[in-house]
C-alpha positions in Angstrom: -1.5 -22.1 16.1 1.7 -20.9 17.7 4.5 -23.3 18.2 6.0 -23.8 21.6 9.7 -22.9 22.1 10.5 -26.4 23.3 13.2 -24.9 25.5 13.3 -25.6 29.3 13.3 -22.1 30.9 12.4 -20.2 34.0 9.9 -17.5 33.2 10.4 -14.2 35.2 7.3 -12.8 36.8 7.6 -9.7 34.7 7.6 -11.8 31.5 4.6 -13.9 32.7 2.5 -10.9 33.8 3.3 -8.9 30.7 2.3 -11.5 28.1 -0.6 -10.9 25.8 -1.8 -13.6 23.4 -1.9 -12.9 19.7 -2.4 -15.5 17.0 -4.1 -16.3 13.7 -3.8 -17.6 10.3 -5.1 -16.0 7.2 -7.0 -18.5 5.1 -8.5 -18.0 1.6 -12.2 -18.5 1.4 -14.1 -19.3 -1.7 -17.1 -17.1 -2.4 -20.1 -18.5 -0.6 -23.0 -19.9 -2.7 -26.6 -20.1 -1.9 -26.8 -17.0 0.4 -29.6 -14.5 -0.3 -28.5 -11.2 -1.8 -29.1 -8.5 0.8 -26.8 -5.7 -0.2 -29.7 -3.3 -0.9 -31.3 -3.7 2.5 -31.5 -0.8 4.9 -31.3 -2.9 8.1 -30.3 -6.4 9.2 -31.2 -8.9 11.9 -28.4 -11.0 13.3 -29.1 -13.9 15.6 -26.5 -14.5 18.3 -26.7 -18.1 19.7 -24.5 -18.2 22.8 -22.7 -21.3 24.0 -24.7 -21.2 27.3 -26.9 -18.5 28.9 -25.8 -16.9 32.2 -22.1 -17.2 31.5 -20.4 -13.8 32.1 -18.1 -14.5 29.1 -21.0 -14.7 26.7 -22.8 -11.9 28.5 -19.8 -9.7 27.8 -19.6 -10.9 24.2 -23.3 -10.0 23.8 -22.6 -6.5 25.3 -19.9 -6.0 22.6 -22.2 -7.2 19.9 -25.0 -5.0 21.0 -22.8 -1.9 21.4 -21.3 -2.4 17.9 -24.8 -2.9 16.4 -26.0 0.3 18.1 -22.9 2.2 16.7 -23.7 0.9 13.2 -27.3 1.9 13.5 -28.9 -0.6 11.2 -28.3 -3.9 13.0 -30.6 -5.7 15.4 -29.0 -8.5 17.5 -31.4 -11.2 18.8 -29.6 -13.2 21.5 -30.4 -16.6 23.0 -28.7 -19.7 24.1 -29.2 -23.1 25.8 -29.5 -23.5 29.6 -26.4 -25.8 29.5 -23.4 -26.1 27.2 -25.0 -29.1 25.4 -25.3 -29.8 21.7 -28.7 -31.5 22.1 -30.0 -28.2 23.6 -28.3 -25.9 21.2 -29.4 -27.7 18.0 -33.1 -27.0 18.4 -32.4 -23.4 19.1 -30.4 -23.1 15.9 -33.2 -24.9 14.0 -35.8 -22.4 15.3 -33.6 -19.5 14.5 -33.2 -20.7 10.9 -37.0 -20.9 10.6 -37.2 -17.3 11.8 -35.1 -16.2 8.8 -32.4 -13.8 10.2 -30.0 -12.2 7.8 -27.0 -14.0 9.6 -26.1 -16.0 12.6 -23.2 -15.7 14.9 -22.8 -18.6 17.3 -20.6 -20.5 19.6 -21.0 -24.1 18.6 -21.3 -26.5 21.5 -19.5 -29.4 19.8 -16.8 -29.2 17.1 -18.2 -32.3 15.3 -21.8 -32.5 16.4 -22.8 -29.0 15.3 -21.5 -29.4 11.7 -24.7 -30.8 10.3 -27.0 -28.2 12.0 -24.8 -25.4 10.8 -24.8 -26.9 7.3 -28.6 -26.9 7.4 -28.6 -23.2 8.2 -26.2 -22.5 5.4 -28.3 -24.6 3.0 -31.3 -22.3 4.0 -29.3 -19.3 2.8 -28.2 -18.0 6.2 -24.4 -17.3 6.7 -23.0 -18.5 10.0 -20.0 -16.9 11.7 -18.5 -18.9 14.6 -17.4 -17.0 17.7 -15.3 -18.4 20.5 -15.8 -22.0 19.7 -15.8 -23.5 16.2 -16.4 -26.7 14.2 -14.0 -29.1 12.4 -15.1 -27.7 9.0 -14.7 -24.7 6.8 -18.3 -24.3 5.9 -18.8 -21.3 8.2 -18.3 -17.8 7.0 -15.4 -17.4 9.4 -14.2 -17.6 13.0 -13.5 -15.0 15.7 -11.8 -16.3 18.8 -8.8 -16.2 21.2 -5.7 -18.2 20.4 -6.6 -20.9 22.9 -3.5 -23.1 22.5 -1.2 -20.2 23.3 -3.6 -19.3 26.1 -3.0 -22.7 27.6 0.7 -22.3 27.3 0.5 -19.0 29.2 -1.5 -20.7 31.9 1.2 -23.4 32.2 4.0 -20.8 32.4 2.1 -18.7 34.9 1.4 -21.8 37.1 5.0 -23.0 36.8 6.2 -19.6 38.1 3.8 -19.7 41.0 4.9 -23.2 42.1 8.6 -22.6 41.6 9.0 -24.8 38.5 8.4 -28.2 40.3 5.6 -30.2 41.7 2.3 -31.9 40.6 -0.4 -30.1 38.6 -3.7 -31.1 37.0 -6.3 -29.6 34.8 -10.1 -29.2 35.5 -11.6 -29.1 32.0 -15.2 -28.8 31.0 -16.6 -31.1 28.3 -14.7 -33.2 25.7 -15.2 -32.0 22.1 -15.3 -28.3 22.8 -12.7 -26.7 20.5 -11.6 -23.9 22.8 -11.1 -25.9 26.0 -9.6 -28.8 24.2 -7.0 -26.4 22.8 -6.3 -24.8 26.2 -5.5 -28.2 27.7 -3.4 -29.0 24.7 -1.3 -25.9 25.0 -1.0 -26.4 28.8 0.2 -30.0 28.4 2.6 -29.1 25.6 4.2 -26.3 27.7 4.6 -28.5 30.8 6.1 -31.3 28.8 8.5 -29.1 26.7 9.5 -26.4 29.2 9.2 -27.7 32.8 10.8 -31.2 33.3 10.4 -31.0 37.1 6.6 -30.6 36.9 4.5 -33.8 36.8 1.2 -33.4 34.9 -1.5 -35.6 36.4 -3.9 -35.1 33.5 -7.3 -33.6 33.2 -10.8 -34.3 34.6 -14.0 -33.1 33.0 -16.6 -31.1 35.0 -19.4 -31.1 32.4 -19.3 -27.3 32.7 -20.7 -27.5 36.2 -19.0 -25.7 39.0 -20.3 -28.2 41.6 -18.8 -31.1 39.7 -15.5 -29.2 39.3 -15.4 -28.7 43.0 -16.0 -32.5 43.6 -13.3 -33.5 41.2 -10.8 -31.1 42.7 -11.6 -32.3 46.2 -11.0 -35.9 45.1 -7.7 -34.9 43.5 -6.6 -33.1 46.6 -7.3 -36.2 48.7 -5.6 -38.5 46.3 -2.6 -36.2 46.0 -2.0 -34.3 49.2 1.2 -33.0 47.7 -0.6 -31.3 44.7 1.1 -28.1 43.8 -1.1 -26.4 41.2 -4.4 -26.4 39.3 -5.5 -25.0 36.0 -9.2 -24.4 35.4 -9.9 -24.2 31.6 -13.0 -22.1 31.7 -15.2 -20.0 34.0 -17.2 -22.8 35.7 -14.3 -25.2 36.0 -12.1 -22.5 37.6 -15.0 -21.4 39.9 -15.5 -24.9 41.2 -11.8 -25.7 41.7 -11.4 -22.5 43.6 -14.4 -23.4 45.8 -12.8 -26.8 46.6 -9.5 -25.0 47.6 -11.5 -22.7 50.0 -13.3 -25.6 51.5 -10.1 -27.5 52.1 -8.3 -24.4 53.5 -5.6 -24.8 50.9 -5.8 -21.4 49.2 -2.4 -20.0 48.8 -0.8 -23.4 49.3 -2.1 -25.0 46.2 -1.6 -22.5 43.4 -4.5 -21.8 41.0 -4.7 -20.4 37.5 -8.1 -19.8 36.0 -9.1 -19.1 32.4 -11.7 -16.3 32.2 -12.3 -13.3 34.4 -15.9 -13.2 35.5 -17.0 -11.5 38.8 -16.6 -14.7 40.8 -13.1 -15.3 39.4 -12.1 -11.7 40.1 -13.3 -12.1 43.7 -11.3 -15.3 44.0 -8.2 -13.5 42.8 -8.7 -10.7 45.2 -9.2 -13.1 48.1 -6.0 -15.0 47.1 -7.8 -18.3 46.3 -6.8 -17.9 42.7 -3.3 -16.6 41.8 -3.6 -15.7 38.1 -6.5 -15.2 35.7 -6.3 -15.3 31.9 -8.9 -12.8 30.7 -10.1 -13.3 27.1 -11.5 -10.3 25.3 -15.1 -11.4 24.7 -16.4 -7.8 24.2 -13.9 -7.4 21.4 -15.1 -10.8 19.9 -18.7 -9.5 19.9 -17.8 -6.2 18.4 -15.6 -7.7 15.6 -18.2 -10.4 14.8 -20.9 -7.7 14.2 -18.5 -5.7 12.1 -17.6 -8.7 9.9 -21.2 -9.7 9.4 -22.2 -6.2 8.6 -19.4 -6.0 6.0 -20.5 -9.3 4.4 -24.2 -8.5 4.4 -23.7 -5.0 2.8 -21.0 -6.0 0.3 -21.6 -9.6 -0.4 -17.8 -10.1 -0.4 -16.5 -13.2 1.5 -14.3 -12.8 4.5 -10.6 -12.9 3.5 -8.8 -13.9 5.7 -11.3 -16.2 7.3 -9.9 -16.4 10.8 -9.7 -13.5 13.2 -8.3 -13.3 16.7 -8.4 -11.2 19.8 -5.9 -11.1 22.6 -5.8 -12.4 26.2 -4.6 -10.4 29.2 -3.1 -11.9 32.3 -4.7 -10.5 35.4 -3.0 -10.4 38.8 -3.6 -8.8 42.2 -0.9 -6.3 41.2 -2.4 -5.1 38.0 -6.1 -5.6 38.4 -6.7 -1.9 39.0 -4.9 -0.8 35.9 -7.6 0.5 33.5 -6.0 -1.2 30.5 -6.4 -4.5 32.4 -9.7 -3.8 34.2 -11.4 -3.2 30.9 -11.2 -6.9 30.1 -12.9 -8.1 33.3 -16.2 -9.7 32.3 -19.5 -8.0 33.2 -22.8 -9.3 34.6 -24.9 -6.9 32.5 -24.3 -4.3 29.8 -25.1 -1.2 31.9 -21.4 -0.2 32.2 -20.1 -1.6 28.9 -18.3 0.9 26.7 -17.6 0.3 23.0 -13.9 -0.6 22.7 -13.6 0.1 19.0 -12.0 -3.3 18.5 -10.7 -4.0 15.0 -10.5 -7.3 13.2 -7.0 -8.7 13.3 -5.5 -11.7 11.5 -2.1 -11.9 13.0 0.8 -14.0 11.7 2.2 -16.7 13.9 4.3 -15.3 16.7 5.4 -16.1 20.2 3.7 -14.3 23.2 5.9 -11.2 23.6 7.2 -9.9 26.9 6.0 -6.4 27.7 6.4 -4.0 30.6 2.7 -4.2 31.4 -0.1 -6.6 30.6 -1.6 -4.9 27.6 -4.7 -5.4 25.4 -4.5 -6.7 21.8 
């Protein structure tokens, strides 16, 4: 992951609003063993196991996967997921999918440790598994496609610091311990605050169990305990949604600054109504498109992915740039009716700092 600059600095609004996240590390992958040879097949079925159903992030990712599958013409994507972001609910879904015998699985593991054994069982059954968004603490998977979440957390810290004038108290509403993506976002946020903003006091994080109502309760309690709170970072869609609701209820929108990770319809409305000040939009449609491309490549050639890790960008969304088509295209959707194939390409980028640009731009 990218390294922080470690330099105390004041970020200009132009710099903050124009940053786009890139990251990645090419990793050699030994040829997989035990997978069934499928190169002569005319068509393939890929099972997509979402982190949780009903989340606009995963809905948009599914739209990208379905659009890419339609463009290729010989891929069927079967999508399902648990009602909650819970390893105990995701594991039986994965087990059932393995029994159905798809050609490959793309999935967002609900726990970086707990899902290793279930994924290994799928691989042992001859089914390759590609991790999307979240991952596991292992290299058994075919590969990973995700945002650089540590750098995304740093961008959130810098954006929030800009909003509060570089001084004050801030805290993080996180989701569930052990999720790779949100753990890394909090890590990047904490690192940037500690290394770059000595006048900001980080009050730590609270976990919402991926429940917007719990996030609202935690935020309300933090506001009562710290009436001088300056800013909040919500690490995912539901955490940000709940924190924003608490600010509205307390009548503190605009006074307590808020940065949310993800850009679902509710988050966009919160931005427009000035409850939230910045959004960091991932590119879930691109993740879905790229995942299907990579799995199609593997299934038709039998060649392992090299490099193994692929990344997409993240775009900062503000009230000033939200109407820009190159920003608006990364707002998450509630269904696939209006989704257009982006033509995203797999990218394994070298380590680099987020680069200032004139406009917020896609990867």
